[in-house]
N, C-alpha and C positions, 0 to 999 in steps of 0.2 A: 391476547398477549401480543405485544408489539414485536414484529419480526426484526431480528438483528441483520445488519447489512455488512457484507464484506466486499471490499474493492480489491480486485486482483490485478496487479500490474505485471505484464510480461514484456520484457525488453528484447526478446529474440528477433533476429533479423531475417531468418529463413522461413519457408513455409513448405512442409511442416517444420516445426521447431522443437528441439529437445527442451528449450526453455519453457515453451508453452506446455509441453507434456508434464514437466515438473510442476508448473503453476496449477494445472488442472488436478494433478494428484494431491497437491497440498490443499486445494480448495475442497475437493471431494472428502478428504480425510477430516478436515475441520468441520464441514457440514455434518458428517456422520457423528462426530464427537458431540456437537451441539444438539443434534436430533436425539441422541441417547440421553441428554440432559433435559429433554422436553422443550428445547428452545427452537423456535422457528427461525429459519435463516434464508436470506436472499443473497445471491452472489452475482456480482457484475465483474466480467473479465474484460480487460482492455489490452489490446496488442499495441504497444507504443509505436511500432513501425507504421501503423495505419495513420498515425498523427505526426509523423516525423517532420513534414513540411510545416504544419501548424506550430509545432514546438519551436522550430527555427524562426518562424515569423514572430512568434511571441517574444523570443529572446531579442530579436532585432527591433521590434516596435514597442514592446511593453504591453501589448494587448493580445488577448487570446481569441482566436477565431471561435465562432459558436460551437463547433464540434469539440474542440479542445476544452472550451469552457465547461461543457457538459461533463467531460471526463474529470476535470479538476474538481468540480462541484461534487461529483460522486465519490471521489477519493477523500476529500476533506470532511464530508458529512457522514462517512461510513463509520461503523462501530469498530472496525479493524481493517488492516491492510495486509495483504500478502504480496510481497515484492520480490520478483525473480529476475535476475539479470545474468547474461553470459559473462564470463570473465575474459577480458581482453587486456593483455599487457599487465597481468597480475592485479587487475582492479575491475570495478564495474564498467559497463560499456558507456560510451559517450552519450548515446541516446537515453540511457537510463538516468545519467547524471543531469542531462539537459532538461528532462521532465521534472526532476526534483528541483532544479533551479527556477522553474517557472511557478512553483508553489510559493505561497506566502511563507516566510520563515517560521511563523507561528502556527501554520495550518495543521501540523501533525502533533502538536503538543499533547502529551498524555495518551496518544493513540497506540493501542497494541499493534505490533508489526511482527509478522513471521517472515524471515528472510530466507530466500532460496537463491542458489547460484549453480551454474553448471559450466563445465569446461572439458577439454579433451582428456586431461589427466588429473589424478587426485593431487598432484603437486600444487594445484592452485586452490585447494580447499581452505587454506588459511586466509584467503582473501575476504571471507565472510567476516572474520574477527578483526583483521587489521585495516580493512577498507570500508566495507559496507556497514557494519554495526556502528563504527564511530560516526558515520554520516547521519544515521538516524538518531543516535544519541545527541549529536550536536543540534538536531532539530527538536530535541526534547520529546521525541516519540519514545515508546516503551517496547523495544524489541524483546521478544521472548528469548529465553536462555538458549534454546536449540535453534541453530541455523542449519538448513538442510542443503548440503552440497551434493551434486550428482556429476560424476565423471562419465565419460562415454562408456566405460566398461560396466557401469552400474545398470545399463539397459540391456546388456547381453548375457550370454551364458557364463562369462567369467566374472560375474558380479561378486562383490565383497560378501562373503558368507559369515564373517565375524560381526559386522555391523551392517546388515542388509539395508538397502535404500528404503524398503517398505517400513522397516522398524524406525528408521530416522524420521521418515515422513509422519508416522503415527505419533511419535514423541513430540515433534514440533506442533502438530495439529492439536494434540491434547493440551499443550501449554497455551496455545492461542485460544482454544475453547475455554479454558479455565479463566484466562484474562478477560475474555468477553463476558462470561457468566458473572464475574465479580462486579462488572460495571453496569450502571444504568444505561438503557438504550440511548443512542445518540439522537439528538433532535435537530431538525433542519433549522438553520438560523439565517435569515435574510440580512446581509450586512447593510442593505439600504433601507431597512425598516427603521423609522425614527425611534420606535420603542426600544431598540437595542442600545441606543446611546443617549436618548433623551429621557427615558423612563417610560414605563407602561402608562398608556392613556394620554401621553403628552405628544405634542406635535411641534412643527417649526413655528406655528403661531404662538405657542406658549413661550418658546425661546425668544422670538422677536418681541413679544409683549414684555418679557422680563428685561430685555435689553433696553426697551423704551421706558422702563420704570413703571409699567402698568401693574 
């Protein structure tokens, strides 16, 4: 059975980071859900702060350095994405948005996405639905219904007992696992392979021959 691949994007700036903690818990919960369905899973986690300079260079030059190119390829070829950002000024972070901006506009079309966000207070929880979800919808991705927000208090003894963070994580992970299970495994596609745009078994020689009237 082909293993399914999840790319996890964490846009936290500190180390250690509550953004990364949330990303890891979402990934672990999703892997558990898929394992219970008998689906093998591989998870790649990317800390965007490690690629901040490369992301800026890509925005300035239009070209991704090799390390960033590997991240982009892993994200766009994954079966699903878990995307987690801190909330700054009531919206996603600039680093998070800058990474999204270096992706091809069609790269996430149809891809299931589990959205996570964290901030100091629960007052920012609506940012998932009025800022982050519309971003992925614009890119024609398919964010699952549950977005998981974690306030600072969710990690302490005064955590929400009515809708505990663990329950929200499990619900979001279950929805993402369902979305992955419904889809065929993603296949790697080389955009520079002539077969992808000339047709299987054809080459530039066929194209040039056709243009020459042969």
